[in-house]
C-alpha positions as CSV (number, residue, x, y, z in Angstrom):
1,X,-143.6,-63.7,4.0
2,X,-145.4,-67.2,4.6
3,X,-143.6,-70.2,5.4
4,X,-143.8,-71.7,1.8
5,X,-142.3,-68.7,0.5
6,X,-139.2,-68.7,2.7
7,X,-138.8,-72.8,1.9
8,X,-138.7,-71.5,-1.7
9,X,-136.3,-68.6,-1.3
10,X,-133.9,-71.2,0.6
11,X,-134.5,-73.8,-1.8
12,X,-135.4,-76.3,0.9
13,X,-138.3,-78.7,1.6
14,X,-141.2,-77.2,3.3
15,X,-141.7,-80.1,5.7
16,X,-137.7,-79.4,7.1
17,X,-138.8,-75.8,7.3
18,X,-141.8,-76.7,9.6
19,X,-139.7,-78.7,11.8
20,X,-137.3,-76.2,12.2
21,X,-140.0,-74.0,13.0
22,X,-141.5,-76.3,15.7
23,X,-138.5,-77.1,17.5
24,X,-136.9,-73.7,17.6
25,X,-140.6,-71.6,18.2
26,X,-142.2,-74.5,20.6
27,X,-145.2,-74.6,18.4
28,X,-146.3,-76.4,14.8
29,X,-147.3,-74.8,12.2
30,X,-148.9,-75.1,8.5
31,X,-147.0,-74.4,5.2
32,X,-149.0,-71.0,4.9
33,X,-148.0,-69.7,8.7
34,X,-147.4,-66.0,7.9
35,X,-143.6,-64.9,9.2
36,X,-142.7,-61.8,11.0
37,X,-139.3,-60.3,9.9
38,X,-137.9,-61.5,13.1
39,X,-139.1,-65.2,12.7
40,X,-137.6,-65.2,9.1
41,X,-134.2,-63.9,10.4
42,X,-134.2,-66.4,13.6
43,X,-135.8,-69.4,11.5
44,X,-133.3,-68.9,8.4
45,X,-130.3,-68.9,10.8
46,X,-131.7,-72.2,12.9
47,X,-131.9,-73.8,9.5
48,X,-128.7,-73.0,8.1
49,X,-126.9,-73.9,11.1
50,X,-128.7,-77.1,11.5
51,X,-127.2,-78.0,8.2
52,X,-123.8,-77.0,9.0
53,X,-123.8,-79.3,12.0
54,X,-123.9,-76.6,14.4
55,X,-127.1,-77.3,15.8
56,X,-128.6,-80.9,16.0
57,X,-132.0,-82.5,17.3
58,X,-132.1,-85.2,19.9
59,X,-135.3,-86.5,21.0
60,X,-137.1,-83.5,19.5
61,X,-134.9,-81.0,22.0
62,X,-132.1,-79.0,20.2
63,X,-128.6,-79.5,20.7
64,X,-126.6,-76.1,19.9
65,X,-122.6,-76.2,19.3
66,X,-120.7,-73.4,20.6
67,X,-116.7,-72.8,19.8
68,X,-116.2,-69.3,21.6
69,X,-115.0,-69.4,24.8
70,X,-116.9,-68.3,28.0
71,X,-116.1,-64.6,28.9
72,X,-114.2,-65.4,31.9
73,X,-111.3,-66.8,29.8
74,X,-110.6,-63.6,28.4
75,X,-110.5,-62.0,32.0
76,X,-107.1,-60.5,33.3
77,X,-105.3,-61.9,35.6
78,X,-102.7,-60.0,38.2
79,X,-102.2,-63.1,40.3
80,X,-101.7,-65.7,37.8
81,X,-97.9,-65.8,38.9
82,X,-98.8,-66.6,42.4
83,X,-101.7,-69.0,41.4
84,X,-99.0,-70.9,39.3
85,X,-96.5,-70.9,42.1
86,X,-99.0,-72.8,44.7
87,X,-99.6,-75.3,41.9
88,X,-96.6,-75.8,40.2
89,X,-94.5,-76.0,43.8
90,X,-94.8,-76.9,47.4
91,X,-95.6,-73.1,48.8
92,X,-95.2,-74.3,52.5
93,X,-91.5,-75.9,52.0
94,X,-89.9,-72.3,51.9
95,X,-92.7,-70.6,54.0
96,X,-90.0,-70.2,56.7
97,X,-87.3,-68.5,54.6
98,X,-89.7,-65.8,53.7
99,X,-89.2,-62.2,54.6
100,X,-91.8,-61.1,57.1
101,X,-93.5,-57.8,57.2
102,X,-95.1,-56.3,60.4
103,X,-98.9,-55.2,60.4
104,X,-101.0,-53.4,62.6
105,X,-105.1,-54.4,63.4
106,X,-106.8,-53.1,66.2
107,X,-104.4,-53.0,69.3
108,X,-102.7,-55.9,67.9
109,X,-98.9,-56.0,66.3
110,X,-98.0,-58.6,64.5
111,X,-95.7,-60.4,61.8
112,X,-96.8,-62.0,58.7
113,X,-94.9,-63.8,55.8
114,X,-98.3,-64.3,54.0
115,X,-98.5,-62.3,50.8
116,X,-101.6,-60.1,50.4
117,X,-103.1,-62.6,47.7
118,X,-102.7,-65.5,49.9
119,X,-104.1,-63.7,52.9
120,X,-107.4,-62.5,50.9
121,X,-107.3,-66.0,49.3
122,X,-107.6,-67.8,52.8
123,X,-110.3,-65.2,53.8
124,X,-112.1,-66.2,50.5
125,X,-112.4,-69.6,51.9
126,X,-113.1,-68.7,55.5
127,X,-116.9,-69.2,57.1
128,X,-116.9,-65.5,58.5
129,X,-118.9,-63.5,56.1
130,X,-117.1,-60.4,56.7
131,X,-113.8,-62.3,55.8
132,X,-115.3,-63.0,52.7
133,X,-116.5,-59.5,51.9
134,X,-113.1,-57.9,52.3
135,X,-111.9,-60.5,50.0
136,X,-114.2,-59.7,47.6
137,X,-113.5,-56.0,47.8
138,X,-109.4,-57.2,47.1
139,X,-110.0,-59.4,44.0
140,X,-112.3,-56.4,42.6
141,X,-109.4,-54.1,43.5
142,X,-111.8,-51.8,45.7
143,X,-110.0,-53.1,49.0
144,X,-108.3,-50.6,51.9
145,X,-105.2,-50.6,53.7
146,X,-107.5,-51.5,56.7
147,X,-108.9,-54.4,54.9
148,X,-104.9,-55.4,54.3
149,X,-104.1,-55.2,57.8
150,X,-107.6,-57.6,58.7
151,X,-107.2,-60.0,55.9
152,X,-103.7,-60.7,57.4
153,X,-104.4,-60.7,60.8
154,X,-107.5,-63.2,60.2
155,X,-105.2,-65.3,57.9
156,X,-102.5,-65.6,60.1
157,X,-105.1,-66.6,62.7
158,X,-106.4,-69.6,60.5
159,X,-102.8,-70.5,59.5
160,X,-101.9,-71.0,63.2
161,X,-104.6,-73.1,63.9
162,X,-104.1,-75.5,60.9
163,X,-100.4,-75.1,60.5
164,X,-98.1,-74.3,57.6
165,X,-98.5,-77.7,56.1
166,X,-102.0,-76.7,55.3
167,X,-101.4,-73.3,53.2
168,X,-102.1,-74.9,49.9
169,X,-105.4,-76.3,51.5
170,X,-107.0,-73.2,53.0
171,X,-106.7,-70.9,49.6
172,X,-110.0,-70.5,47.7
173,X,-109.1,-69.1,44.3
174,X,-110.8,-66.3,42.6
175,X,-112.5,-67.0,39.1
176,X,-109.7,-65.7,36.8
177,X,-108.0,-67.7,34.3
178,X,-104.5,-69.0,34.6
179,X,-102.1,-71.3,31.9
180,X,-101.1,-74.4,34.1
181,X,-101.2,-77.4,31.7
182,X,-101.1,-78.8,28.2
183,X,-104.4,-79.7,27.7
184,X,-104.0,-81.6,24.5
185,X,-103.9,-85.2,25.7
186,X,-107.1,-84.8,27.7
187,X,-109.1,-83.2,24.5
188,X,-107.6,-85.7,22.3
189,X,-109.6,-88.6,24.5
190,X,-112.8,-86.7,24.3
191,X,-112.4,-86.1,20.7
192,X,-112.1,-89.5,20.2
193,X,-114.6,-90.6,22.4
194,X,-117.3,-88.0,20.8
195,X,-116.6,-89.8,17.6
196,X,-118.0,-93.0,18.4
197,X,-120.8,-92.1,21.0
198,X,-121.3,-88.2,20.2
199,X,-121.3,-85.3,22.1
200,X,-122.1,-86.9,25.6
201,X,-118.6,-88.2,25.9
202,X,-117.1,-87.7,29.4
203,X,-114.5,-89.4,31.7
204,X,-113.9,-89.8,35.2
205,X,-110.9,-89.6,37.5
206,X,-110.5,-90.4,41.2
207,X,-108.3,-88.0,43.6
208,X,-107.1,-88.8,47.2
209,X,-106.2,-85.7,48.9
210,X,-103.9,-85.2,52.2
211,X,-106.4,-86.3,54.4
212,X,-107.0,-89.8,52.8
213,X,-110.4,-88.6,51.3
214,X,-111.4,-89.8,47.9
215,X,-113.1,-87.7,45.5
216,X,-114.3,-88.5,42.2
217,X,-114.1,-86.2,39.3
218,X,-116.4,-86.1,35.7
219,X,-114.4,-84.3,32.7
220,X,-117.1,-83.6,30.0
221,X,-117.7,-80.6,27.5
222,X,-119.1,-77.4,28.9
223,X,-122.8,-78.2,28.8
224,X,-125.6,-75.1,29.3
225,X,-129.1,-76.0,29.6
226,X,-131.8,-72.6,28.6
227,X,-135.2,-74.1,28.3
228,X,-135.6,-76.5,25.5
229,X,-132.1,-75.9,23.8
230,X,-128.6,-77.2,25.5
231,X,-125.4,-75.4,24.0
232,X,-122.5,-77.5,24.3
233,X,-118.9,-76.4,23.6
234,X,-116.1,-78.9,22.8
235,X,-113.6,-76.0,23.3
236,X,-113.9,-76.5,27.2
237,X,-113.7,-79.1,29.4
238,X,-116.1,-78.8,32.7
239,X,-114.7,-80.5,35.7
240,X,-117.1,-81.5,38.3
241,X,-117.2,-83.0,42.0
242,X,-119.4,-86.1,41.5
243,X,-119.3,-86.7,45.5
244,X,-121.1,-83.2,46.2
245,X,-122.1,-82.2,42.6
246,X,-119.7,-79.2,42.9
247,X,-117.7,-77.7,39.8
248,X,-114.0,-77.4,40.3
249,X,-112.8,-75.6,36.8
250,X,-113.1,-75.3,33.3
251,X,-109.9,-75.8,31.3
252,X,-109.7,-74.7,27.6
253,X,-107.6,-76.6,24.7
254,X,-104.8,-74.0,25.1
255,X,-104.5,-75.3,28.5
256,X,-106.1,-72.4,30.2
257,X,-107.8,-73.2,33.7
258,X,-110.4,-70.9,35.4
259,X,-111.5,-72.4,38.9
260,X,-114.7,-71.9,40.5
261,X,-114.6,-69.5,43.6
262,X,-116.5,-71.4,46.0
263,X,-114.3,-74.7,45.6
264,X,-112.7,-75.3,48.8
265,X,-109.4,-77.4,49.0
266,X,-108.7,-76.3,45.2
267,X,-105.0,-76.2,45.2
268,X,-104.6,-80.1,45.9
269,X,-106.9,-81.0,43.0
270,X,-105.4,-78.5,40.6
271,X,-102.1,-80.1,41.5
272,X,-103.6,-83.3,40.9
273,X,-104.8,-82.5,37.4
274,X,-101.4,-80.8,36.4
275,X,-99.9,-84.1,37.3
276,X,-101.9,-86.3,35.2
277,X,-102.5,-83.8,32.1
278,X,-99.8,-85.4,30.3
279,X,-100.9,-89.0,30.7
280,X,-104.4,-89.2,31.4
281,X,-104.6,-92.7,30.1
282,X,-102.6,-93.9,33.3
283,X,-105.1,-91.7,35.3
284,X,-108.2,-93.4,33.9
285,X,-107.0,-97.0,34.3
286,X,-106.3,-96.2,38.1
287,X,-110.0,-94.9,38.3
288,X,-111.0,-98.4,37.2
289,X,-108.8,-100.2,39.7
290,X,-109.7,-98.1,42.4
291,X,-113.5,-97.6,42.1
292,X,-114.0,-101.2,40.2
293,X,-116.0,-98.9,37.3
294,X,-115.1,-98.2,33.9
295,X,-114.0,-94.2,33.9
296,X,-115.2,-93.9,30.3
297,X,-118.7,-95.2,30.7
298,X,-119.0,-95.5,34.6
299,X,-120.4,-99.4,34.2
300,X,-119.2,-101.9,36.7
301,X,-116.3,-103.8,35.5
302,X,-117.4,-107.6,35.9
303,X,-115.0,-109.3,33.1
304,X,-111.8,-110.8,35.0
305,X,-109.4,-109.1,32.3
306,X,-111.5,-105.9,32.5
307,X,-111.2,-106.0,36.5
308,X,-107.4,-106.3,36.0
309,X,-106.7,-103.7,33.6
310,X,-109.1,-101.1,35.3
311,X,-111.2,-100.8,31.6
312,X,-113.3,-102.6,29.2
313,X,-111.9,-103.5,25.7
314,X,-114.4,-101.3,23.8
315,X,-113.7,-97.9,25.9
316,X,-109.9,-99.1,26.0
317,X,-110.0,-97.9,22.3
318,X,-110.9,-94.2,23.4
319,X,-107.4,-93.9,25.2
320,X,-105.1,-95.8,22.8
């Protein structure tokens, strides 16, 4: 079948189909281009998707919209209760009242009040590669009793060095889903902004940790680039630390969070997002007051009234 025959079958202008072919396959073609069965199938699917709004073209580049959640949102998480416990409470406050267990590692016998999840999560964040290795085995459920004793030993050693108040700061989480918050206010702002500027909508928040260190976070729809095509998932928010360009976590519309396993000091950051999720507008204004920049568009605030409010009049429409 030639391109012009396919255009007749679909009832579409030949030039529209030629443009689709050029964008999808990366080369121009004439109306008499001979198509293989694979090209016919892909081109038909691509053209229909573009007409339904699932694919758009921006500067001759393909933008495809995806609704299905990434696979890691569907994984089971046997540690969701413990993760939620650390996020929604001050785990270190009742640490001394916990019951302790006795462990043996080498010639050392010691007590520990850490759960195995806490011990291996701490090992996951240590610079010791062997500690990281046994942590990976634990979260793959392939660890040994010896691994447990060693993880408890290493984790307690770290806890002794840093202090119990830093327990939540030492833990590094596995890339497993856990339901933590009502994300509808966050998505509401993103959806409203998308209607005015398109798929590039985002906003920024500022977080100050226990040490007084300030971090800027960017919230945007999940975007994946492959060659000339960009896939955007408007059912997932990706949160990135702008200071080190490191991803913190992803959030679905249902409020399920999936942290990135390499992110350190993640518990306090997650606690911050849980605390602002119900009223992100307040956090958006705080960003402007704290940084002198608009959270929505990122531009410096120069108007005196905008400086006092923490946001400009146009971007303010996205949060009211």
